[in-house]
N, C-alpha and C positions, 0 to 999 in steps of 0.2 A: 275201213268201209269204202267201197268204190262209189264213184259218182252215180253209177246206174242204180245202186241200192239206195243211196242217199236220196235220189229223186223220188223214190217210192215212200219215203217217210212223210208223215203228216206235217202240215204247216203249224207254226206256233198257235196254240189255242184249239187245234183240232184234236179229237180223241185219238189216242195211239192205238193202232191195230197191228196186225201182223203184216210182214212184207210178203206179198204174193209173188213168188219167183216166176210165174208165167208171164208177168208184165215187164220183166227185166230183159233188155236186149243183150244177149250174150256176147255179141261182137263188140258192143260198146264196153261191156264189163271187161272183156279180155284186154281191150286197148287201155282202159283205165288202170288195170292191174299192171300191165307192162310199163305204162308211163310212171306209175308209182315206184316201180323197181328200177327205173332208169333204163329200160330196154325198149327195143322197137316192138310195136304190137304185132302179133302173128297175123299172117295172111288169112282171110276168111276162107272157109271150106269152098271147094269147087261146087258148081251147080247152082240152081235157083232155089232159094229158101221157100219152104211152105210150112205154115203153122199147122200142126196136127193136134186135134182135140179128141180123137178116138182113144180109148184106153186099152192097154195090153195088146197092141198090134204085133203080130208075129212077123218077124223078118225071115224070109226064105231065100235060098240061093237061086231059085228059078221062079218065073211068073205063074205059079200053080200052087194050089193048096195041098198037093200031094207031097211036096218036098219037105224034108225035116227042117223045122225052124232052127235058125242059127242065132236067134236073139229075140228080144221083146222090147218094144218101145212103150213107154208110159205116157200118159197125157198130163198136161200139155207139153209138147216139145216141138222143136223145129227140125225138119228134115231137109237135106239138100239133094235135090233131084238133078242128076247129070243126064240121064236119058230115061225114056219109058219104053216098055215093051208090051205088046198086046198079049194078054194072058187069059187065064180062066175068069169067067164072069162071076163076080161075088156080089151078093146083096146083103146089106146090114143097115138097120136103123132107117129104113126108107130110102137108102141110096144104093145104086147099082153101078158097078164100074168093072172094067176089064184091063185097067192099066195100073 
């Protein structure tokens, strides 16, 4: 078990619940696993990390809803944004954005 997962466990005397993976820092977990294996931790992905809570977000090759999706992101997850492009305006759940 990694230190990141271990920190999610309850303290002695607390009721045992499940580990919620949305609260585990994946960069820390990768570093813990690498250290346990005697290796150097991998470099973090390029870009600025953003926590994403929307579910089943379609990833498209262009900034438009007309492009065929190339994948789907589940919630919660962290995405790493390298650059943004102005695209089609999309509204969902009370939010509107074109990036």
